[in-house]
N, C-alpha and C positions, 0 to 999 in steps of 0.2 A: 336435289342437292340440299343439304342441311341449311337452315336459315342462321342468321348472325347469332341469335340469342342461343341456339342449340350449340354452336361452335364455342361461344364463350362459357357455357356450362361445362364443356369437356375440357377447357384449358386447364393447364397445369401451372404450379409455381415452383420457384427454386426452393422454398423452405427456408432461405437464409434471412437473417435479421438484417434488414436494410431500410435506410432513409427513416430512422426512428429515434426518438429520445429514449435514452436508457440511463440507468443508474448502476454503477459497480457495486455489487454486494458480494459477501462471501469470498473474498479474494484469498487464494492460497497457491502454493507451488506444489505440483504433483504430476502424475502421468495419467494418460488415457489411452486404452488399448488401440482406438482407431488411428492414433497419431504414429503408431509404429515405432521402430527403433533405428538408431543410427549406430553403425558399427557394432551391433549386438547389444547396445544399450538402450533401454526405454528413454524416449525423448522427454526431457524435463520441461514442464510448461508452467507458465503463469496462468492460472485458471480463475476465471471470474464469472459470476452470474450476471447476465444483462437483465436488468429489472425495469419494467415499464414504470411510468409515472403513477400508475395505480398499484404498484407492488407486485405485479405478476411477473414470474421469471420467464423470460422469453427464450433463453438459451444459455448454456454454459460454454464460454468461449475459451479456447486455449491459445496462448501465444508462446511459441518455442523460446526457450531461454538461452540455448547455446550449449556447446560441448564443455564438460568439465565441472559444471555447477552441481552443487549437492544441497539438497534441501534438508532443513533440520527444524526443530521446535514444531513438530506435526505440520510441516509445510508452511509455517509462518515466515520463514526466513530462508536464504540461500547464501552460500559462500563458495569461493573458488580457491583452489590452492595456490594459484599464481596471479589471478586477475582480481582487480579492485572494482572494475567497471564492466557493465554488460556490453557485449559486442554489438554495435550498431546495425550489423547485417542480420541479426537474429529478429524474429517477429517481436519478441519483447523489447528489444532495442529500438525497432522502428516505432513501436507504441510510445516508448519514453520520449524519442526525439519529436514525434508528432505533437505530444501534449506539452512537452516543455519548451522545445524550440520554435515549433510553428504556432501553437495555440497560446504560447506565453504564460502557461500555468506554473506558478511558484510551487512545485511539488515538495520543496524542502521543508515547507511548514507542516507537511503531514507525516514526513518520515524519510526513510531512505529507500531507493529503488530495490534494495535487497530485502526489504521488509514488506510483506504482502499487505499489511494493515494500512500502508501508506495510501492505497487505492480505494479503500472502503468508503463509500458515500460520495464518490467523485461522479459527476454527471456530464454526459456528452451526447451530442446528435452523431449517430453512427451511419456511415455509408459503406457499401461493399466496394473494395478497390482490388485491383490486380497487383500482385507482387511477385517478383522473381526470387526464388529460394537460392540458397547457396549452391545447390546442386544444378541451378539453371531451369528448374521447373516453374512454370507460371501458375500461380494459384490466386484464389480470390479470398480475401479476409476482410472483416469489418474493422474499420478504423475511425476514430473520432474526427469529425470536421468542425465542430463547434462545441463550446463549453456551455453547460446548463447552470443557471443560478439557482440558489436555494438548497434545501435539504433533501436527501433522499428519503423515500418512503420508509418509515420505521426506524429512521436514524435517530439516535438519542440527541436532544437538543443540546447545542453548544453551552457549555457551563464556564461562566467567567470566573477566573481565579480570585479569591477573596483578597482584599488588600492585605499586605503584610502587617502583622501587629507590631507594636513597639518592641515587644520582646524578641520577635523574629528578626527585626532589623538590627537590634543590638547583637544577637548571636551571629548574624551574618558578618557584621563588622569585625567581630572577634575571630570568626573562622577564617577571613581573608588575611589576617594579620598574625596568626599563631599557627604553629604546627599542630598535628592532631593530638598528641598527648597533653599538650599544654591547654589546647582548646577544651578537651574533655574535662580536665581537672577543674578549669575555671567555671565551665558550665555547671558542673555538679555542685558547686557552691551556691547556686541560685535556686531558691525555694520554687519559683515559678516553673523551673525545669523539673525538678524532682517530683512536682505534684502533677505533671503532665506525662502520663505513661507513653503516649505515641512519640511525644517529642524526646522524651528520655531515651527511648529505644533507638531513635534515628541518631542521637548524639553518641550513644555507646556503640553503635555499629561501626565496624572498621572497614566496611567495603566502599567501593567508589560511589556507591548510591547513598551513603550516609549523609547527614546534614552538613559535616565539614567537607566532605568530597565533592558534594553538589555545588558548593559555593567557591570552589577553587578557580572556576573558570569565569567568576563574576568580575 
């Protein structure tokens, strides 16, 4: 009869990432062949690298997003023709609810759930858990059970915004009290504006991201 050490040498593992600290890196929306199709359509997933504290990629995990969602911007965002929010019964919905409702993470400061970048650099302790799919099938998936503090390996350090200059404060006040054409005309009379190419371009821009547009919600 084989001794205990021999039996342990021949033991196997699940290969699943379990009971470890990971950082979410390279988040995006896409498909993976092994996840199959639903009604003949490839299953859209939220895909993310589980990275160890040392920076090693342990696995690329997929969380199904649900039917009808469409990926765009090279997988950086998703949209739905009729829905605004992700369905809670999808695995991505379960991930959102776990992190936001159960772990209490204010994800709104990182972006929107439809934007993959919102998850980049978030750290969690992961455990494998059983979940019942929409079709009634029981599967095991890794889910966050605790939040990690600090920065993810390789993440760019947080940059504090420089305090607004006296000129920017003046322009902001003007932007909130004038319509766009009036604001642009008034700003173009200021030498400090015409001498600053970046600021001038932002003021002359007519899109919602221009200086005037970005200050309308202030």
